[in-house]
N, C-alpha and C positions, 0 to 999 in steps of 0.2 A: 609322538613325539621321541618315541626309542631311535625309530627311524632316522630322526633328523640330526642325530647326535652325532658327535666326532668319531667316536666306532662304528657308524654306520654309514649313511651318505655324508658327513659333515657337512652339512648345511647349516647350522647352527652351532656356534661356539659354546655348547653346553654338553653334560654328560647327564643321562637319565640312568634312574635305578629303575628298572622294571619290576611292577607286583610291589610297589614300595609301600604300598599300605595294607596288601595283605590278598591273597588271592581271593577267586569270584566268589565264596562265601562272605567275605569281609566286606563288599562293597556296598556302598554308601550314598546318600547325597545331602547336599548340605548347602545353602547359601553363601555365594562367596563377593565381595567386593571384587569388580573386572575392570580395573583401569582403561579409559577411553570410553566404557560403556554407560551410559545416562539411565537412569531410570530406576536407581536401586539395586540392590545385590541381585546376582545370578543365580539361579537355582541350576547348581550343577550336579549332574550323577558320575558319579565316579566307579568303574567299573575294571577291575586287577588294575588300577591307575597305576601311573609312573610318578616319580617325580623329578626334578632338577635337582641333582647331586651335587655339582655346582656347574658355574658360568664364569665366561669372560666377561671383558667391561663393557662391551659394545651390545650385549645381551639387556633388555628391560624386563622386569620382572612385572606382569600385568596382574598377577592372583597367588597370593600362599596359602597354604593351609598347615596350621600348627608349625609353621615358619618354614616349612617347605616350598618352593615354587612349583605352584602348577600350569602355570600360565606365563606365556612366556615372549617375547617378540625380538628378533634382531633385521635391522631394515625390512623388508617387505613379507617377513617369514613369521608367524604365529604359528607356536605349539603349544595345545592344551592337554592337560593328561583327563580331561572327563570329555562326556560325552553330549554336548551342547541340541543334539538331533533328537536327544530321549526328552529333554526339559520342557518342550513347546512355545520357547524362547527363543525366537528369530533374532533378537538385539544383534548377537555377534556375527550370525550371516550377513545380516544388513551392511554391519560395520565392513567386514568385507571385503562386499561385492561393491559399496562406496568408494572404497580405497581402491579397486583393481580398474586402470585404466580402460576406458569401454573398447579400444580397439582388441586388447587381452581377452575381455570376455565374447569378442563375436567371431574370436579364431577357432 
């Protein structure tokens, strides 16, 4: 999320706050509702997680924690503040693969 924001690669119309929930000792797990993901809440693992501090009108917020966006999408780019690979839930990965054109996956 941090590297995609305006001050880094400028790929998303967002600014992100690094370690927004705290340093490594403040890591936590939480079930979040993730827009576009069916099947109930998504178990999210937050480790030194950022949040989106502000975002442009073309950015869709997919999930928030305590009112802070932690998953966003703009066009074909999704940025998340948590680690889905640690949750044992492949729904987010499946969604991203399904939405990626086949010719892009074979390149």
